[in-house]
N, C-alpha and C positions, 0 to 999 in steps of 0.2 A: 263897886257895884256891880257883877256877875248878870246877864242876862239870859233868862231861859229861851231855848226853843220851842216855838209851839208849833207841837206837829202837826196840827192841823193846818197850817198854811203854810210851812216849810217842810216838806217831806224830808229827809233824810236821804241822799243820794249816794251808791256806793261808790268808791272810786275804780276807774277802770284803765288798763292801761294798752296801748298799741305795742303788736306783737309785731308787726311787718319792716321792712326795710327801708333803712332811710330814704327817706323821699327829696328830689333834688332840693338844692336851695333853701335847705333847713325848713321848708315846707312842715318836714312829720318827719322828727327823729324815731326810731326805733324805744321800745319803752318807755316813751314820753305817757306820764300821769294825767287823768283829767279825773276834777272831782268838782262837783256841781253842773254835771252835764259836756256834750260834746261844742269846741268853739265851733262857729260859722264858718269860719276855713274850712276845717276839717269834715264837717257835714255836704260842704261843696263838695269835697274829694271823693268822698266815699257815694255821693250821687251818680257821680263820673264813674266812679273804681270799686262798685259793694266789696270786692274784697279787702281793701282797706278799713273798709268797717266789720268787714268777719274777723279781723284782726285785732279787733278792740274788745279786750276780755274787762270780766271783772277779776282784780289783783289778786284773790282767791286761785282763779285759774291760770295763770301766769305760768309757774312751773309746769303742768304737765301741758298748755299750750306750746310750748317750747320745746318740750321732748315730741309733743307728735309734729313739729313744724320738720324736726329734723328726722323724721322718721319719709321712709319712702311712699306714696299709696296711699296716705292719708289725708282728710277733707283740709284738714291745716296745710300739708304742705304745700297742694293743690292750690290754696289762694294765696302764699307766701309766694309760689312761682308766679303768678297771677298777677300781681302786687308790683312785684320785683320786672317782668315783662310791660307790664304798663308804664313803670317808671320809665325804660330802654325804648318806650313806643312801638314794642310790639305783641300785638293783642293777641297773638296766636296760639294760647299756652293752653292746653286741656290735660 
């Protein structure tokens, strides 16, 4: 017997993917996919380092975001560098 989803009580949430660098200790790996929301431990990281949150994008945008991360001067490139600097403890990336 299959159950139908009640769209009024369970909104469909698109999957998102983290495009930033691997974070220490396996706390967040590059290309981790989240379905149904962002876990609490990742939300705490985003509060501390907003660049991490900006690098969590809908899966449909993954290819374009990866291209932009590799292009000098793009917003995505700067965000990636900020996340990487945070990982190293260096907060002075502009």
